[in-house]
Legacy VTK file of the C-alpha trace (Angstrom):
# vtk DataFile Version 3.0
C-alpha trace
ASCII
DATASET POLYDATA
POINTS 79 float
16.596 -5.439 34.704
18.272 -3.857 32.444
20.376 -1.245 33.602
20.116 1.021 30.120
21.444 4.290 32.249
24.429 2.788 33.232
24.962 2.065 29.608
24.553 5.517 28.402
26.303 7.263 31.094
29.530 5.188 30.511
28.654 5.758 26.757
28.565 9.378 27.388
32.043 9.160 29.190
33.307 7.442 25.319
34.856 4.567 27.303
34.068 0.859 26.118
32.989 -2.039 28.468
36.998 -2.748 29.237
37.855 0.437 29.913
35.394 1.417 32.561
35.362 -1.948 34.095
38.998 -1.390 34.846
38.093 2.253 35.992
35.892 0.148 38.651
37.946 -2.756 39.369
35.864 -5.713 37.674
36.082 -7.755 34.344
34.280 -6.584 31.103
32.180 -9.603 31.189
31.529 -9.020 34.635
30.611 -5.494 34.086
28.541 -5.898 30.693
26.490 -8.198 32.710
25.258 -5.460 34.417
24.304 -3.670 31.774
21.886 -5.999 29.919
20.540 -7.254 33.278
22.111 -10.540 33.320
23.151 -9.710 36.913
22.058 -7.500 39.421
24.156 -4.801 40.094
25.320 -5.094 43.822
25.329 -2.078 46.098
28.715 -1.783 46.234
29.405 -1.145 42.424
25.832 1.201 42.293
28.144 3.433 44.660
30.983 3.429 42.869
28.720 4.324 39.575
27.039 7.192 41.295
30.573 8.244 42.689
31.938 8.163 39.347
29.573 9.717 37.968
28.426 12.032 39.735
25.011 10.991 40.479
22.246 9.012 42.309
22.154 5.613 43.106
18.003 6.327 42.580
18.819 7.778 39.059
21.022 5.081 37.785
17.923 2.562 39.009
15.800 4.990 37.177
13.800 6.019 40.247
14.503 9.554 39.561
15.276 11.478 35.898
16.828 14.540 38.170
20.701 13.595 37.345
22.549 16.098 39.719
22.780 14.250 43.070
20.768 14.728 46.399
22.170 17.461 48.562
23.941 16.178 51.518
21.530 16.399 54.524
22.295 15.802 58.250
21.773 12.114 59.628
20.089 11.594 62.996
23.671 9.617 63.744
25.359 12.850 63.301
24.143 14.802 66.893
LINES 1 80
79 0 1 2 3 4 5 6 7 8 9 10 11 12 13 14 15 16 17 18 19 20 21 22 23 24 25 26 27 28 29 30 31 32 33 34 35 36 37 38 39 40 41 42 43 44 45 46 47 48 49 50 51 52 53 54 55 56 57 58 59 60 61 62 63 64 65 66 67 68 69 70 71 72 73 74 75 76 77 78
């Protein structure tokens, strides 16, 4: 699976792969493999991407076209 959205989001912020990889604490080579789909993006990195771009993981994965993150909801565990 090629992760075109993470490439598009990165380019929208005018960062190259090296700059963005440094922001999320990894090598450019490792990050590049996510954009090309050579490696799947682990959950910890998906969370960092969603937080950095203020979007949802579903948007990054192409499950929705809604860029705005979902509003926080009350969990059953909050009771």
